[in-house]
Backbone bond lengths (Angstrom), bond angles and torsions (degrees), N, CA, C in turn:
res aa  C-N    CA-C-N  psi(-1)  N-CA   C-N-CA  omega(-1)  CA-C   N-CA-C  phi
1 S - - - 1.445 - - 1.522 109.98 -
2 I 1.312 115.25 145.28 1.460 121.77 -177.26 1.523 109.38 -97.92
3 S 1.316 115.85 131.59 1.461 120.97 178.22 1.531 108.68 -92.73
4 I 1.316 116.49 121.03 1.458 121.71 -179.47 1.533 109.03 -74.50
5 P 1.345 118.96 132.45 1.467 121.38 -173.76 1.528 115.61 -83.57
6 V 1.323 117.80 16.63 1.460 120.60 178.92 1.524 108.44 -138.85
7 Y 1.331 116.40 144.39 1.463 118.55 175.12 1.524 109.01 -126.14
8 V 1.321 115.18 152.85 1.462 121.53 179.69 1.523 108.26 -130.84
9 K 1.330 116.37 119.76 1.470 120.89 172.41 1.518 106.32 -94.66
10 H 1.316 116.77 130.57 1.460 119.81 -176.00 1.519 111.56 -132.37
11 N 1.312 114.51 148.96 1.453 122.21 173.57 1.528 106.12 -145.53
12 I 1.326 115.95 100.24 1.459 121.73 -178.74 1.519 107.30 -118.69
13 Q 1.327 115.54 118.32 1.467 120.22 -176.80 1.519 109.70 -128.77
14 F 1.330 115.24 132.46 1.459 121.27 172.51 1.521 106.71 -108.55
15 R 1.343 116.54 131.93 1.460 120.86 -177.82 1.523 110.59 -113.33
16 E 1.333 114.19 153.76 1.475 120.08 174.36 1.523 108.45 -56.52
17 G 1.296 116.03 145.51 1.457 119.93 -178.54 1.506 108.86 109.69
18 S 1.319 116.51 -114.59 1.465 117.51 -177.78 1.523 113.15 -147.16
19 G 1.317 117.65 32.74 1.458 117.71 -177.08 1.502 114.71 -150.62
20 G 1.315 113.81 -175.23 1.450 120.84 178.81 1.509 110.22 -174.53
21 R 1.318 115.38 177.78 1.464 122.49 -177.83 1.519 108.53 -126.67
22 F 1.351 115.95 141.75 1.463 121.65 -178.08 1.521 108.24 -133.62
23 E 1.339 116.95 122.28 1.464 121.58 179.41 1.520 109.61 -139.40
24 L 1.332 116.29 129.34 1.466 122.46 175.65 1.521 108.53 -134.00
25 T 1.326 116.52 142.26 1.459 122.78 170.58 1.519 106.70 -133.13
26 V 1.327 116.34 132.92 1.463 121.86 -176.16 1.519 108.72 -120.48
27 G 1.339 116.35 140.13 1.452 119.71 178.78 1.510 112.68 -152.01
28 P 1.326 116.48 161.88 1.465 120.76 177.98 1.523 111.02 -79.80
29 K 1.320 114.75 150.53 1.460 120.70 179.44 1.524 107.31 -144.23
30 Q 1.291 118.30 122.61 1.466 123.33 177.80 1.524 112.59 53.60
31 T 1.342 116.75 51.55 1.464 120.60 178.39 1.525 111.66 -100.58
32 M 1.316 117.14 2.97 1.460 123.37 179.88 1.527 111.73 53.79
33 G 1.329 115.77 39.76 1.454 120.64 177.17 1.517 114.73 82.66
34 K 1.311 118.53 0.07 1.464 122.10 -178.44 1.528 110.43 -85.32
35 T 1.323 115.38 156.06 1.460 122.01 -179.19 1.521 110.75 -89.99
36 L 1.332 116.54 132.04 1.463 120.87 171.50 1.521 107.14 -77.34
37 E 1.326 117.03 129.90 1.460 120.84 -177.91 1.519 110.86 -119.60
38 A 1.318 115.47 158.81 1.474 123.33 177.28 1.528 111.50 50.77
39 V 1.330 116.35 45.07 1.466 121.00 -179.27 1.533 109.07 -79.82
40 V 1.336 115.41 123.88 1.464 122.02 179.41 1.520 107.87 -135.87
41 I 1.330 116.34 133.96 1.464 121.02 174.00 1.521 107.32 -116.12
42 E 1.330 114.79 129.00 1.459 121.14 179.84 1.516 108.62 -120.93
43 C 1.319 115.99 138.36 1.455 121.08 -175.18 1.527 109.22 -140.53
44 T 1.333 116.87 121.77 1.460 120.52 174.96 1.519 107.54 -90.18
45 M 1.321 115.30 114.41 1.463 121.51 -176.90 1.532 110.56 -80.09
46 P 1.336 117.00 156.98 1.468 120.49 175.71 1.532 111.05 -61.33
47 K 1.328 116.00 157.16 1.470 121.43 -176.80 1.520 113.24 -61.13
48 S 1.329 117.46 -26.65 1.468 120.63 -177.80 1.529 113.35 -76.77
49 V 1.350 117.94 -5.51 1.470 120.91 178.77 1.529 109.18 -81.09
50 L 1.331 116.31 120.64 1.471 121.46 178.50 1.519 111.82 -85.55
51 N 1.335 115.92 -43.36 1.453 119.89 -175.67 1.527 110.26 -158.14
52 C 1.328 115.25 162.12 1.465 122.24 176.29 1.523 107.53 -130.35
53 T 1.320 116.57 129.82 1.459 122.04 174.98 1.519 106.30 -111.62
54 L 1.337 115.82 91.82 1.462 121.22 -172.51 1.522 110.65 -120.25
55 T 1.330 115.81 145.70 1.457 121.93 179.73 1.525 109.63 -122.19
56 P 1.346 117.76 117.80 1.465 120.41 176.56 1.530 111.07 -88.58
57 T 1.336 116.62 147.10 1.466 120.46 173.81 1.525 110.23 -84.53
58 Q 1.323 116.25 -14.39 1.464 121.80 178.98 1.521 108.16 -151.51
59 G 1.317 116.58 141.93 1.458 120.58 176.85 1.514 113.42 82.67
60 K 1.342 114.86 -158.98 1.457 121.58 -174.77 1.520 109.32 -132.96
61 C 1.322 116.32 139.02 1.462 121.83 -178.71 1.526 109.48 -122.02
62 T 1.345 116.50 132.54 1.461 121.07 176.62 1.520 109.38 -131.88
63 F 1.337 115.55 148.75 1.459 121.21 176.42 1.517 108.23 -130.54
64 D 1.329 116.27 125.63 1.461 122.12 176.68 1.524 107.40 -95.12
65 P 1.351 118.37 107.33 1.464 120.31 -175.94 1.529 113.97 -69.54
66 V 1.339 117.61 -17.08 1.466 120.68 178.63 1.531 110.39 -82.21
67 K 1.340 115.98 -50.80 1.473 120.54 -179.44 1.523 112.33 -84.23
68 K 1.335 116.97 -12.05 1.473 123.67 -179.59 1.528 111.93 64.03
69 I 1.331 116.67 34.12 1.466 120.79 -178.20 1.526 109.90 -109.49
70 L 1.332 114.77 126.26 1.456 123.07 176.16 1.526 107.31 -102.42
71 V 1.335 117.48 127.71 1.465 121.78 178.47 1.522 108.31 -125.19
72 W 1.330 115.44 124.11 1.456 121.83 175.95 1.522 107.44 -114.92
73 D 1.322 116.84 107.32 1.462 122.93 178.76 1.523 107.42 -93.32
74 I 1.325 115.82 101.05 1.468 121.85 -173.91 1.522 111.50 -82.53
75 G 1.325 116.81 -38.70 1.461 120.79 -176.12 1.516 110.23 90.06
76 K 1.344 117.07 -127.19 1.468 121.70 -177.29 1.520 111.48 -94.04
77 I 1.333 114.97 144.76 1.466 121.20 171.76 1.523 106.82 -126.38
78 E 1.323 115.28 111.87 1.470 120.81 178.88 1.521 109.40 -71.34
79 S 1.318 116.14 151.38 1.468 118.10 176.99 1.525 109.34 -120.73
80 N 1.337 114.44 71.09 1.460 120.15 175.34 1.526 108.53 -135.48
81 A 1.304 116.33 173.75 1.470 120.98 -174.66 1.525 112.48 -63.11
82 Q 1.337 117.38 -35.58 1.466 120.16 -178.86 1.523 111.29 -66.52
83 S 1.341 116.76 -43.36 1.465 119.32 -177.35 1.525 111.95 -76.36
84 A 1.331 117.82 -19.55 1.470 120.56 178.97 1.525 111.06 -64.21
85 A 1.321 116.75 -28.30 1.464 120.84 179.91 1.530 111.92 -74.19
86 R 1.331 117.22 -21.67 1.470 120.59 -178.65 1.532 110.66 -133.25
87 L 1.309 115.55 69.32 1.457 121.38 178.74 1.528 110.17 -71.26
88 P 1.338 117.60 148.28 1.465 120.16 178.33 1.526 111.07 -61.58
89 S 1.327 115.36 135.21 1.460 119.40 176.93 1.522 109.67 -139.06
90 L 1.320 114.59 158.06 1.461 122.83 179.89 1.519 106.80 -133.73
91 R 1.341 116.17 121.60 1.466 119.84 -176.68 1.518 110.10 -137.63
92 G 1.325 114.09 149.42 1.454 117.98 175.57 1.512 112.77 163.64
93 N 1.326 114.38 -164.36 1.457 121.38 -175.19 1.525 112.14 -110.85
94 I 1.326 114.30 152.26 1.456 122.79 176.43 1.526 106.76 -112.57
95 V 1.328 116.67 134.61 1.465 121.57 177.29 1.525 108.06 -106.00
96 L 1.345 115.95 122.49 1.466 121.49 179.77 1.523 110.32 -101.38
97 S 1.338 115.66 156.42 1.469 120.77 175.24 1.519 109.08 -63.62
98 T 1.325 116.83 137.50 1.461 121.12 179.71 1.521 109.49 -68.95
99 G 1.316 115.60 136.38 1.459 120.75 178.36 1.519 114.52 84.29
100 Q 1.325 117.68 -7.77 1.469 121.12 178.32 1.528 109.34 -82.73
101 P 1.339 116.90 145.98 1.471 118.00 175.90 1.531 110.66 -69.83
102 I 1.326 115.01 157.50 1.466 120.39 176.68 1.529 108.02 -63.33
103 P 1.345 118.51 137.29 1.469 120.11 177.25 1.524 110.89 -55.65
104 E 1.343 115.69 139.92 1.469 120.63 -176.71 1.517 112.86 -71.63
105 S 1.327 116.55 -29.39 1.465 118.82 -179.30 1.524 109.87 -135.78
106 N 1.318 114.97 156.82 1.454 120.41 176.91 1.523 109.64 -79.46
107 P 1.332 117.39 156.53 1.464 120.43 -178.65 1.529 112.65 -71.53
108 I 1.326 115.20 160.64 1.467 122.62 176.74 1.524 108.12 -92.57
109 L 1.327 116.84 137.73 1.459 122.33 177.89 1.524 109.07 -98.97
110 N 1.330 117.33 126.22 1.460 122.52 174.10 1.520 107.84 -100.80
111 V 1.326 116.90 126.73 1.460 122.08 -176.09 1.519 109.57 -114.41
112 R 1.342 115.56 132.68 1.467 121.84 174.90 1.524 107.56 -122.71
113 F 1.327 116.46 143.41 1.463 119.77 176.83 1.517 109.58 -165.18
114 T 1.333 115.16 166.22 1.462 122.56 174.79 1.519 107.35 -129.19
115 L 1.323 115.67 139.05 1.458 121.97 178.54 1.521 107.33 -132.51
116 N 1.337 116.23 107.34 1.460 120.82 -177.16 1.523 111.82 -80.70
117 Q 1.309 115.61 152.25 1.465 125.37 174.00 1.520 114.23 68.21
118 I 1.336 117.53 15.67 1.466 121.26 177.07 1.521 108.77 -141.30
119 A 1.322 115.94 138.26 1.462 121.40 170.67 1.524 106.45 -110.09
120 I 1.339 117.78 108.98 1.463 119.24 -175.17 1.520 112.17 -69.82
121 S 1.323 116.87 -12.54 1.462 119.55 177.29 1.525 110.96 -70.66
122 G 1.330 116.53 -18.48 1.456 120.06 -178.70 1.523 113.01 88.91
123 I 1.326 117.21 -2.97 1.469 120.83 179.62 1.524 108.84 -69.16
124 R 1.309 116.04 133.96 1.458 122.22 178.61 1.529 109.14 -129.49
125 V 1.321 115.77 145.00 1.461 121.62 175.23 1.517 106.58 -100.46
126 Q 1.330 115.94 119.65 1.456 119.19 -179.89 1.523 111.82 -94.91
127 R 1.343 115.53 -31.01 1.449 117.01 -174.33 1.518 110.05 -159.65
128 V 1.325 116.18 141.44 1.459 122.24 173.80 1.522 107.04 -128.59
129 D 1.319 116.36 123.58 1.464 121.42 176.97 1.517 109.20 -103.08
130 M 1.344 116.99 128.75 1.464 121.82 177.26 1.517 108.34 -118.08
131 H 1.309 115.67 127.63 1.463 121.27 179.96 1.523 109.29 -116.88
132 G 1.321 116.86 142.80 1.459 121.63 175.96 1.521 114.43 82.10
133 E 1.316 118.08 12.89 1.467 121.02 177.64 1.518 108.55 -109.40
134 K 1.349 115.79 140.11 1.459 119.92 -177.36 1.528 112.21 -85.22
135 Y 1.338 116.85 -21.09 1.459 118.86 -178.84 1.525 110.01 -95.11
136 K 1.318 114.74 157.43 1.456 119.91 178.01 1.532 107.77 -92.60
137 P 1.331 118.37 120.93 1.469 120.10 -178.33 1.530 111.27 -70.92
138 F 1.325 114.98 153.73 1.460 121.55 175.84 1.519 108.58 -68.14
139 K 1.315 116.33 134.09 1.454 120.69 -179.11 1.525 108.87 -87.70
140 G 1.306 116.19 109.36 1.457 120.58 179.02 1.515 111.16 159.89
141 V 1.312 115.38 158.58 1.460 122.16 179.49 1.520 107.47 -132.90
142 K 1.334 115.93 136.88 1.466 120.28 175.20 1.512 107.99 -101.50
143 Y 1.320 115.56 123.52 1.463 121.31 178.26 1.522 108.60 -101.48
144 I 1.308 116.32 147.35 1.461 121.51 174.46 1.522 108.30 -150.68
145 T 1.316 115.92 138.60 1.460 121.84 174.49 1.518 106.41 -115.61
146 T 1.322 116.42 123.16 1.458 121.47 178.69 1.512 108.60 -128.10
147 V 1.317 116.32 125.79 1.458 121.71 175.52 1.515 105.99 -112.53
148 K 1.334 115.44 118.16 1.467 119.88 -177.30 1.512 111.14 -98.97
149 K 1.311 115.73 -178.67 1.467 124.31 -173.64 1.526 113.24 -47.26
150 G 1.335 114.43 123.35 1.457 120.65 172.52 1.512 115.80 75.90
151 R 1.319 117.95 -0.06 1.457 119.77 -178.30 1.522 112.05 -78.88
152 F 1.311 116.75 -26.95 1.458 121.15 -179.59 1.519 107.26 -126.08
153 Q 1.326 116.07 112.09 1.456 121.16 -176.69 1.517 110.83 -114.44
154 I 1.330 114.91 144.80 1.458 121.51 173.27 1.513 106.27 -118.44
155 R 1.311 115.85 120.88 1.463 119.96 179.33 1.513 108.48 -92.22
156 T 1.318 115.82 119.19 1.464 120.71 -173.32 1.492 111.15 -86.90
């Protein structure tokens, strides 16, 4: 089994009336000291959501009220002791259409990120033999883990 190097703590609540609460915290997990890069969380909100008033501690957050898509572009997340004390978070209120029932289920979070110099699959290259080449190849392998749109989902 593959251990995903990012975790997301979520608290999404829809309340009777016309509102709700949205809270996310994102952090590195088992990155071996490497920085998570190009971290983006995308969330398709239920149709009854009119607007989101959210404040990120890092990055930029946008909500498209027509497509009902929330995008939080976090950027880099360092994985050291100093940054562990201030993990990126997104908090705020959700505005629901008046008279609409509370959504039956919470939205799914799609997470994208890049992690350089690590292959989370655990695959390692021990040796490469080249025959018939006159030059001596550089000894080394560059690993990269990239999770693109919709490949890693968190069901809230």
